[in-house]
NUNU-911461 format. One record per residue: x, y, z of N, C-alpha, C in turn; residue number from 1; chain. Coordinates in steps of 0.05 Angstrom, whole numbers, m for minus. Each point is the difference from the previous one (the first is absolute). Example, Ala and Ser with C-alpha at 12.3 -4.5 7.8 and 13.67 -1.06 7.14 Angstrom:
+--------+--------+--------+--------+--------+--------+--------+--------+--------+-------+------+
!   n.px !   n.py !   n.pz !  ca.px !  ca.py !  ca.pz !   c.px !   c.py !   c.pz ! lolum ! timi !
+--------+--------+--------+--------+--------+--------+--------+--------+--------+-------+------+
!    264 !   m114 !    156 !    m18 !     24 !      0 !     18 !     24 !      0 !     1 !    A !
!     m7 !     21 !    m14 !     16 !     24 !      1 !    m15 !     22 !     14 !     2 !    A !
+--------+--------+--------+--------+--------+--------+--------+--------+--------+-------+------+
***
This chain:
+--------+--------+--------+--------+--------+--------+--------+--------+--------+-------+------+
!   n.px !   n.py !   n.pz !  ca.px !  ca.py !  ca.pz !   c.px !   c.py !   c.pz ! lolum ! timi !
+--------+--------+--------+--------+--------+--------+--------+--------+--------+-------+------+
!     15 !    m23 !      3 !    m14 !     19 !     m6 !     21 !     30 !      4 !     1 !    A !
!     m8 !     20 !    m17 !     15 !     19 !     m1 !      2 !     17 !     20 !     2 !    A !
!    m28 !      3 !     12 !     m1 !     15 !     23 !      3 !    m13 !     30 !     3 !    A !
!     22 !    m13 !     m4 !      4 !    m23 !     26 !     m1 !     16 !     25 !     4 !    A !
!     12 !     23 !     m1 !      9 !     23 !     21 !    m27 !      8 !     14 !     5 !    A !
!    m22 !     m2 !    m14 !    m26 !      8 !      9 !    m13 !    m17 !     18 !     6 !    A !
!      8 !    m25 !      3 !    m11 !    m21 !     21 !     m7 !     12 !     25 !     7 !    A !
!    m21 !     m8 !     11 !     m8 !     11 !     25 !    m12 !     24 !      6 !     8 !    A !
!      5 !     18 !    m26 !    m12 !     28 !      5 !    m31 !     m1 !    m17 !     9 !    A !
!    m14 !     18 !     11 !    m29 !     m2 !     m8 !     m1 !     25 !    m17 !    10 !    A !
!     m9 !     m9 !    m30 !      5 !     21 !    m24 !    m26 !      2 !     m9 !    11 !    A !
!     m7 !     28 !      1 !    m23 !      9 !    m13 !      0 !     16 !    m31 !    12 !    A !
!    m15 !    m14 !    m16 !      3 !     21 !    m25 !    m25 !     19 !     m1 !    13 !    A !
!      3 !     25 !      4 !    m23 !     21 !      0 !     m8 !      6 !    m32 !    14 !    A !
!    m12 !    m24 !    m11 !    m11 !     12 !    m29 !    m20 !    m20 !     m9 !    15 !    A !
!    m21 !      3 !    m17 !    m20 !    m15 !     m8 !      6 !    m13 !    m23 !    16 !    A !
!     26 !      8 !    m14 !      7 !     m8 !    m20 !     10 !    m35 !     m3 !    17 !    A !
!    m20 !    m19 !    m12 !     14 !    m25 !     m6 !     24 !     m6 !    m17 !    18 !    A !
!      6 !     23 !    m10 !     29 !     m1 !    m19 !     23 !      3 !     22 !    19 !    A !
!     m3 !     21 !     20 !     19 !      1 !     17 !      1 !    m21 !     20 !    20 !    A !
!    m24 !    m10 !     11 !      1 !    m25 !     14 !     16 !    m23 !    m15 !    21 !    A !
!     m5 !     m7 !    m26 !     14 !    m19 !    m12 !     29 !      7 !     m1 !    22 !    A !
!     13 !     21 !     m5 !     26 !      8 !     m8 !     11 !     m4 !     33 !    23 !    A !
!    m14 !      7 !     19 !     15 !      0 !     29 !      6 !    m29 !      6 !    24 !    A !
!    m20 !    m14 !     m4 !      6 !    m33 !      5 !     20 !     m9 !    m17 !    25 !    A !
!     19 !     13 !    m19 !     20 !     m3 !     m4 !     24 !     m7 !     17 !    26 !    A !
!     m4 !     24 !     16 !     21 !      3 !     20 !     m8 !    m18 !     27 !    27 !    A !
!    m25 !      2 !      6 !     m9 !    m16 !     21 !    m30 !     m1 !      2 !    28 !    A !
!     m6 !    m27 !      6 !    m32 !     m5 !      2 !    m10 !      2 !     21 !    29 !    A !
!     13 !      6 !     26 !     m8 !      0 !     21 !     m6 !     38 !     10 !    30 !    A !
!    m24 !      6 !    m13 !     m5 !     25 !      3 !    m28 !      2 !     m2 !    31 !    A !
!    m15 !     25 !     12 !    m30 !      3 !      7 !     m3 !     24 !    m19 !    32 !    A !
!    m26 !     m1 !    m15 !    m10 !     32 !    m18 !    m17 !      9 !     25 !    33 !    A !
!      3 !     27 !     m6 !    m20 !     18 !     15 !     m1 !     24 !    m12 !    34 !    A !
!    m24 !      4 !    m14 !     m9 !     23 !    m14 !      2 !     28 !     16 !    35 !    A !
!     17 !     20 !    m13 !     m2 !     22 !      8 !    m21 !     20 !     m5 !    36 !    A !
!     m8 !     13 !     24 !    m19 !     23 !     m9 !      8 !     29 !      1 !    37 !    A !
!     24 !     m5 !     m5 !     16 !     28 !     m6 !    m15 !     17 !    m24 !    38 !    A !
!     m7 !     21 !      3 !    m16 !     21 !    m21 !     28 !     13 !    m16 !    39 !    A !
!      0 !    m11 !    m27 !     17 !      8 !    m20 !     m3 !     24 !    m14 !    40 !    A !
!    m25 !      8 !      3 !    m13 !     19 !    m18 !     14 !     30 !      6 !    41 !    A !
!      7 !      8 !     18 !     18 !     29 !     13 !     25 !     m1 !    m22 !    42 !    A !
!     13 !    m20 !      6 !     28 !    m10 !    m11 !     m1 !      4 !    m34 !    43 !    A !
!    m24 !    m13 !     m8 !      1 !     m2 !    m32 !     m9 !     27 !     m9 !    44 !    A !
!    m20 !     14 !     15 !    m10 !     26 !    m12 !     29 !     15 !     m2 !    45 !    A !
!     20 !     m3 !     17 !     21 !     18 !      0 !     24 !    m16 !    m17 !    46 !    A !
!     m7 !    m18 !    m15 !     23 !    m18 !    m11 !     18 !     19 !    m19 !    47 !    A !
!    m11 !     16 !    m13 !     16 !     15 !    m20 !     23 !     18 !     15 !    48 !    A !
!     m1 !      4 !     27 !     18 !     22 !     11 !     24 !    m18 !     12 !    49 !    A !
!     m3 !    m25 !      0 !     18 !    m22 !     12 !     11 !    m16 !    m21 !    50 !    A !
!     31 !     m3 !      3 !     13 !    m23 !    m14 !    m15 !    m28 !     m2 !    51 !    A !
!     m3 !    m16 !    m19 !    m15 !    m21 !      2 !     19 !    m19 !     20 !    52 !    A !
!     22 !      1 !      5 !     11 !    m17 !     22 !     m8 !      9 !     30 !    53 !    A !
!     m1 !     19 !      4 !     m9 !     15 !     27 !    m32 !     m9 !      1 !    54 !    A !
!    m10 !      2 !    m20 !    m34 !     m5 !     m1 !     m2 !    m29 !      7 !    55 !    A !
!      8 !    m17 !    m11 !     m1 !    m27 !      6 !      8 !     m7 !     33 !    56 !    A !
!     26 !     11 !     m2 !      4 !     m9 !     32 !    m21 !     10 !     21 !    57 !    A !
!     m9 !     27 !     m5 !    m22 !     15 !     18 !    m17 !    m20 !      0 !    58 !    A !
!    m16 !    m12 !    m21 !    m20 !    m18 !     m2 !      4 !    m28 !     12 !    59 !    A !
!     19 !     m6 !     m2 !     13 !    m29 !     14 !      0 !      3 !     25 !    60 !    A !
!     15 !     27 !      7 !      0 !      3 !     33 !    m27 !      2 !     10 !    61 !    A !
!    m17 !     12 !    m13 !    m30 !      9 !     13 !    m11 !    m25 !      3 !    62 !    A !
!      1 !    m24 !    m20 !    m14 !    m24 !      3 !     13 !    m20 !     21 !    63 !    A !
!     23 !      1 !      4 !     14 !    m15 !     21 !     m6 !     17 !     31 !    64 !    A !
!      1 !     24 !      2 !     m7 !      7 !     25 !    m25 !     m3 !     10 !    65 !    A !
!    m20 !      0 !    m23 !    m26 !     m6 !     10 !     m6 !    m28 !     10 !    66 !    A !
!     15 !    m21 !    m13 !     m4 !    m21 !     10 !     15 !     m8 !     26 !    67 !    A !
!     19 !     10 !      2 !     20 !     m4 !     28 !    m19 !     15 !     18 !    68 !    A !
!    m10 !     21 !      0 !    m22 !      8 !     19 !    m21 !    m15 !      6 !    69 !    A !
!     m9 !     m7 !    m15 !    m25 !    m18 !      4 !      6 !    m28 !      7 !    70 !    A !
!     24 !    m12 !      0 !     12 !    m23 !     13 !      6 !      6 !     31 !    71 !    A !
!      8 !     25 !      5 !      4 !      6 !     29 !     31 !      5 !      5 !    72 !    A !
!     15 !      1 !    m27 !     28 !      5 !      5 !     18 !    m27 !     16 !    73 !    A !
!     m9 !    m23 !     m8 !     11 !    m21 !     15 !     28 !    m10 !     m5 !    74 !    A !
!     13 !     m6 !     25 !     33 !    m12 !     m6 !     m2 !    m15 !    m23 !    75 !    A !
!     26 !     m6 !    m11 !      9 !    m16 !    m17 !    m21 !     m3 !    m28 !    76 !    A !
!    m13 !     21 !     m1 !    m18 !      0 !    m32 !     16 !     18 !    m17 !    77 !    A !
!     m4 !     m4 !    m22 !      9 !     19 !    m22 !    m23 !      0 !    m19 !    78 !    A !
!     m7 !     26 !     m6 !    m16 !      4 !    m20 !      9 !      8 !    m31 !    79 !    A !
!     m5 !     m7 !    m17 !      9 !      6 !    m25 !    m25 !     10 !    m20 !    80 !    A !
!      4 !     34 !     m8 !    m14 !     15 !    m13 !     10 !      3 !    m31 !    81 !    A !
!    m18 !     m2 !    m18 !     12 !      0 !    m30 !    m20 !     21 !    m12 !    82 !    A !
!      6 !     14 !    m19 !    m20 !     15 !    m18 !     18 !      3 !    m26 !    83 !    A !
!    m13 !     m1 !    m24 !      8 !     10 !    m23 !    m13 !     17 !    m18 !    84 !    A !
!     12 !     17 !    m17 !     m8 !     18 !    m18 !     13 !     m1 !    m23 !    85 !    A !
!    m13 !      7 !    m25 !     10 !      6 !    m26 !      8 !     28 !     m6 !    86 !    A !
!     23 !      1 !    m12 !      2 !     30 !     m6 !      1 !      1 !    m32 !    87 !    A !
!    m17 !     19 !    m10 !      0 !      0 !    m27 !     23 !     13 !    m13 !    88 !    A !
!      3 !     m1 !    m25 !     27 !     16 !    m15 !     m4 !     25 !      6 !    89 !    A !
!    m27 !     19 !      8 !      5 !     27 !      7 !      0 !      5 !     26 !    90 !    A !
!      3 !    m26 !     20 !      2 !      5 !     25 !    m23 !      2 !     19 !    91 !    A !
!    m18 !     m9 !    m12 !    m29 !     m2 !     11 !      0 !    m24 !     19 !    92 !    A !
!     m5 !      1 !     23 !     m8 !    m25 !     18 !    m22 !    m13 !     m5 !    93 !    A !
!     m4 !    m26 !    m11 !    m21 !    m18 !     m3 !     m5 !    m17 !     20 !    94 !    A !
!    m21 !      0 !     18 !     m3 !    m18 !     19 !    m20 !    m22 !    m10 !    95 !    A !
!    m24 !    m11 !     13 !    m17 !    m13 !    m12 !    m25 !     18 !    m14 !    96 !    A !
!     m6 !    m14 !    m26 !    m21 !     15 !    m14 !    m24 !      5 !     10 !    97 !    A !
!    m14 !     23 !     m3 !    m29 !      4 !     16 !    m20 !    m10 !    m15 !    98 !    A !
!      5 !     m8 !    m29 !    m22 !    m11 !    m14 !     14 !    m12 !    m26 !    99 !    A !
!    m19 !     m5 !    m19 !     11 !    m14 !    m29 !     10 !     24 !    m16 !   100 !    A !
!     m5 !     24 !      6 !      5 !     26 !    m18 !     29 !      6 !      8 !   101 !    A !
!      1 !     m2 !     28 !     27 !      8 !      8 !     22 !    m23 !     m2 !   102 !    A !
!     m7 !    m18 !      1 !     23 !    m25 !     m6 !      4 !      4 !    m36 !   103 !    A !
!    m17 !      2 !    m15 !      2 !      7 !    m28 !     19 !     22 !     m4 !   104 !    A !
!     m2 !     22 !     16 !     13 !     21 !     m2 !     35 !     m8 !     10 !   105 !    A !
!      2 !     m7 !     21 !     30 !    m10 !      7 !     12 !    m20 !    m19 !   106 !    A !
!    m13 !    m16 !    m10 !     13 !    m22 !    m22 !      1 !     16 !    m18 !   107 !    A !
!    m15 !     19 !    m16 !      9 !     18 !    m25 !     26 !     12 !      9 !   108 !    A !
!      4 !     13 !     20 !     21 !     15 !      6 !     22 !    m15 !      6 !   109 !    A !
!      0 !    m29 !      5 !     26 !    m20 !      4 !      9 !    m10 !    m28 !   110 !    A !
!    m23 !      0 !    m20 !      4 !    m20 !    m27 !     28 !     14 !    m11 !   111 !    A !
!     12 !    m15 !     m8 !     26 !      0 !    m18 !     25 !     17 !      9 !   112 !    A !
!     m4 !      0 !     31 !     19 !     18 !     11 !      9 !    m19 !     30 !   113 !    A !
!     19 !     17 !     11 !     17 !    m14 !     28 !    m13 !     20 !     21 !   114 !    A !
!     m9 !    m12 !     20 !    m10 !      8 !     23 !     13 !    m13 !     26 !   115 !    A !
!     m5 !     11 !     24 !     15 !    m12 !     25 !    m20 !     m8 !     19 !   116 !    A !
!      7 !    m24 !     13 !    m13 !    m16 !     20 !     12 !      4 !     26 !   117 !    A !
!     m9 !     13 !     23 !     15 !      7 !     22 !    m18 !    m16 !     26 !   118 !    A !
!     13 !    m17 !      9 !    m13 !    m14 !     29 !     17 !      8 !     21 !   119 !    A !
!    m20 !     13 !     22 !     17 !      2 !     25 !     m7 !    m21 !     22 !   120 !    A !
!     18 !     m5 !     14 !     m5 !    m20 !     22 !      8 !      8 !     29 !   121 !    A !
!    m16 !     m3 !     19 !     11 !      8 !     25 !     m1 !    m25 !     19 !   122 !    A !
!     24 !      3 !     17 !      4 !    m27 !     18 !     m6 !     13 !     28 !   123 !    A !
!    m20 !    m10 !     14 !     m8 !     20 !     29 !     m1 !    m21 !     19 !   124 !    A !
!     18 !      6 !     22 !     m1 !    m18 !     22 !     m8 !     23 !     25 !   125 !    A !
!     m4 !    m11 !     22 !     m3 !     18 !     26 !     25 !     17 !      1 !   126 !    A !
!      1 !     25 !     m2 !     19 !     23 !      0 !     23 !     m3 !    m20 !   127 !    A !
!    m11 !    m10 !    m22 !     24 !     m2 !    m25 !    m18 !     m2 !    m26 !   128 !    A !
!     13 !     15 !    m17 !    m17 !      7 !    m28 !     21 !     m2 !    m23 !   129 !    A !
!     m2 !     m9 !    m24 !     15 !      4 !    m21 !    m17 !     m1 !    m22 !   130 !    A !
!     12 !     18 !    m23 !    m18 !      1 !    m19 !     16 !      0 !    m27 !   131 !    A !
!     m5 !    m15 !    m21 !     17 !      8 !    m22 !    m19 !      0 !    m26 !   132 !    A !
!     13 !      7 !    m23 !    m16 !     m2 !    m25 !     14 !    m15 !    m25 !   133 !    A !
!     m9 !    m12 !    m14 !     13 !    m11 !    m25 !    m18 !      9 !    m24 !   134 !    A !
!     16 !      6 !    m21 !    m14 !     12 !    m25 !     15 !    m22 !    m21 !   135 !    A !
!    m22 !     m7 !    m18 !      0 !    m16 !    m26 !     m6 !     16 !    m28 !   136 !    A !
!     13 !      3 !    m15 !     m5 !      7 !    m29 !    m10 !    m19 !    m14 !   137 !    A !
!    m31 !      8 !    m10 !    m18 !    m18 !    m16 !     m3 !     17 !    m32 !   138 !    A !
!      4 !    m15 !    m23 !     m7 !     10 !    m22 !    m25 !    m13 !    m11 !   139 !    A !
!    m20 !     12 !    m12 !    m25 !    m12 !    m11 !      5 !     m3 !    m29 !   140 !    A !
!     m8 !    m19 !    m16 !     m9 !      4 !    m30 !    m21 !     21 !     m4 !   141 !    A !
!      1 !      9 !    m22 !    m21 !     15 !     m9 !    m27 !    m13 !     m1 !   142 !    A !
!    m19 !     13 !     13 !    m25 !    m14 !      0 !    m27 !     17 !    m14 !   143 !    A !
!    m15 !    m14 !    m17 !    m24 !     12 !    m11 !    m19 !      2 !     20 !   144 !    A !
!    m25 !     20 !     m7 !    m21 !      1 !     13 !    m14 !    m30 !      6 !   145 !    A !
!      1 !    m17 !    m21 !    m13 !    m27 !      1 !     16 !    m16 !     21 !   146 !    A !
!     32 !      0 !      0 !      9 !    m19 !     17 !     m3 !     12 !     30 !   147 !    A !
!     m1 !     27 !      0 !     m8 !      8 !     34 !    m25 !    m10 !      7 !   148 !    A !
!    m20 !      1 !    m20 !    m25 !     m4 !     11 !     m6 !    m31 !      4 !   149 !    A !
!     15 !    m16 !    m19 !      4 !    m28 !      4 !     10 !     m4 !     31 !   150 !    A !
!     21 !     14 !     10 !     12 !     m6 !     23 !    m16 !      4 !     24 !   151 !    A !
!    m15 !     27 !     m4 !    m15 !      8 !     16 !    m21 !    m22 !      9 !   152 !    A !
!    m13 !    m11 !    m21 !    m24 !    m21 !      1 !     12 !    m26 !     13 !   153 !    A !
!     22 !     m3 !      7 !     10 !    m23 !     14 !     m5 !      5 !     32 !   154 !    A !
!     m7 !     30 !      7 !     m4 !      4 !     27 !     26 !     m1 !     18 !   155 !    A !
!     22 !     m1 !    m11 !     26 !     m4 !     11 !     11 !     31 !     15 !   156 !    A !
!     m3 !     18 !    m15 !      6 !     26 !      5 !     m3 !     18 !     26 !   157 !    A !
!    m27 !     m7 !     10 !    m12 !     16 !     14 !      3 !      0 !     32 !   158 !    A !
!     16 !    m20 !      6 !     14 !     m1 !     29 !     28 !      8 !      0 !   159 !    A !
!     14 !      5 !    m22 !     25 !      5 !      0 !     11 !     28 !     m7 !   160 !    A !
!     25 !      6 !     13 !      7 !     27 !     m8 !      9 !      2 !    m26 !   161 !    A !
!     m5 !     22 !    m16 !      7 !      0 !    m28 !    m16 !    m14 !    m17 !   162 !    A !
!    m21 !    m16 !     10 !    m25 !    m10 !    m16 !     16 !    m26 !    m15 !   163 !    A !
!     19 !     m9 !     11 !      7 !    m27 !    m14 !     20 !    m17 !     22 !   164 !    A !
!     m1 !    m27 !     m3 !     11 !    m23 !     16 !     18 !    m15 !    m23 !   165 !    A !
!     26 !      7 !      7 !     21 !    m12 !    m14 !      0 !    m31 !     m1 !   166 !    A !
!    m11 !    m14 !     24 !      0 !    m28 !      3 !    m24 !     m8 !    m14 !   167 !    A !
!    m16 !     12 !    m12 !    m26 !    m12 !    m10 !      0 !      6 !    m30 !   168 !    A !
!    m27 !      8 !    m11 !      0 !     13 !    m25 !     18 !     20 !    m10 !   169 !    A !
!      6 !     15 !     22 !     16 !     21 !     m7 !     23 !     m6 !     m7 !   170 !    A !
!     16 !    m21 !      3 !     24 !     m8 !    m11 !      0 !      2 !    m35 !   171 !    A !
!    m21 !     m2 !    m10 !     m2 !      2 !    m32 !      1 !     31 !    m10 !   172 !    A !
!     m1 !     20 !     20 !      5 !     27 !     m4 !     30 !      8 !      1 !   173 !    A !
!     19 !    m19 !     11 !     25 !     12 !      9 !     18 !     m8 !    m19 !   174 !    A !
!     20 !     20 !     m8 !     16 !     m7 !    m16 !     28 !     m8 !     12 !   175 !    A !
!      9 !     11 !     22 !     22 !     m5 !     14 !     m3 !     16 !     30 !   176 !    A !
!     21 !    m10 !     15 !      1 !     10 !     31 !     27 !      6 !      5 !   177 !    A !
!      7 !     17 !     16 !     27 !      2 !     10 !     m3 !      3 !     32 !   178 !    A !
!      7 !    m21 !     14 !     m2 !      1 !     28 !    m13 !    m28 !      7 !   179 !    A !
!    m10 !      4 !     30 !    m13 !    m20 !     12 !    m26 !     m3 !    m14 !   180 !    A !
!     m9 !    m31 !    m12 !    m24 !    m10 !     m4 !    m20 !      5 !     20 !   181 !    A !
!      5 !    m14 !     23 !    m13 !      3 !     23 !     m9 !     22 !     12 !   182 !    A !
!     12 !     24 !     m1 !     m1 !     26 !      8 !    m26 !      5 !    m20 !   183 !    A !
!     m2 !     m5 !    m26 !    m21 !      8 !    m14 !    m26 !    m13 !     10 !   184 !    A !
!     m2 !    m24 !      7 !    m15 !    m12 !      9 !    m14 !      9 !     26 !   185 !    A !
!     21 !      6 !     19 !    m12 !     18 !     23 !     15 !     m4 !     23 !   186 !    A !
!     24 !    m17 !      2 !     20 !     m1 !     21 !     27 !    m14 !    m10 !   187 !    A !
!     18 !     20 !      3 !     28 !     m4 !     m7 !     18 !    m22 !     16 !   188 !    A !
!     m8 !    m27 !     m4 !      6 !    m20 !     19 !     33 !     m1 !      7 !   189 !    A !
!     13 !      4 !    m25 !     31 !     m3 !      3 !     10 !     21 !     16 !   190 !    A !
!    m10 !     27 !      1 !      5 !     18 !     20 !     m9 !     m4 !     24 !   191 !    A !
!    m24 !    m11 !     m2 !    m15 !      0 !     29 !     17 !    m17 !     17 !   192 !    A !
!     10 !    m23 !    m14 !     16 !    m21 !     18 !     26 !     11 !     17 !   193 !    A !
!     10 !     16 !    m19 !     24 !     15 !     10 !     m5 !     17 !     21 !   194 !    A !
!    m22 !     20 !     m5 !     m5 !     19 !     19 !    m11 !    m12 !     25 !   195 !    A !
!    m14 !    m23 !      0 !     m6 !    m18 !     25 !     27 !     m9 !     17 !   196 !    A !
!     12 !    m13 !    m21 !     31 !     m9 !     18 !     11 !     21 !     14 !   197 !    A !
!      4 !     24 !    m13 !     12 !     27 !     11 !    m19 !     14 !     21 !   198 !    A !
!    m22 !     m4 !      2 !    m17 !     11 !     18 !      2 !    m14 !     26 !   199 !    A !
!      0 !    m30 !      4 !      3 !    m19 !     25 !     30 !      0 !      1 !   200 !    A !
!     20 !      7 !    m17 !     28 !      4 !     12 !      7 !     25 !     12 !   201 !    A !
!    m15 !     18 !     m6 !      4 !     24 !     14 !    m14 !      0 !     26 !   202 !    A !
!    m20 !    m11 !      2 !    m16 !     m8 !     28 !     20 !    m12 !     21 !   203 !    A !
!     14 !    m23 !     m7 !     19 !    m19 !     11 !     23 !     18 !      7 !   204 !    A !
!      4 !     21 !    m13 !     28 !     10 !     10 !     m9 !     29 !     15 !   205 !    A !
!    m22 !      4 !      5 !    m15 !     21 !     18 !     12 !     m3 !     34 !   206 !    A !
+--------+--------+--------+--------+--------+--------+--------+--------+--------+-------+------+
***
């Protein structure tokens, strides 16, 4: 098990995303999921005034803090929060689309061009917190209105940042990526494993 050093620790994933749950299981299967009730809207309304990396770190931290507080800040527990945004070529922050029209607009702006996907992750234990962000560059093929409509008809885009899922039908839109594939799915597992190891090593050295 890659996350052997996590044995005996109570791990909580502060996310409703089945994709993050699946990805975290590559590191450890011994964790619980607790959906965060953190209100993202105030941060998303001001998204244009923040760097994408700072935005996703703030979002992931908010989710993790809300869950840790609800749990009562138990000893030997770690909460992992995550949040992903897509950054258009013009620098617009794309979260989850509001509706079909919004999803189509996002896909038209991404078609035939390169954009960025940035995920923020927060590790939170009693008295300790660490956040980091990972960015991957993704290039789409040119897309016709018919291709966009066909993709929307799959129903896949409507719960995903940027209106596409690279692990599903959305893979057919992607010409290439530079960086972590898992990061585009929603959780940069290779980076997370190393950040977790450093997080617990630092604790032992305190």
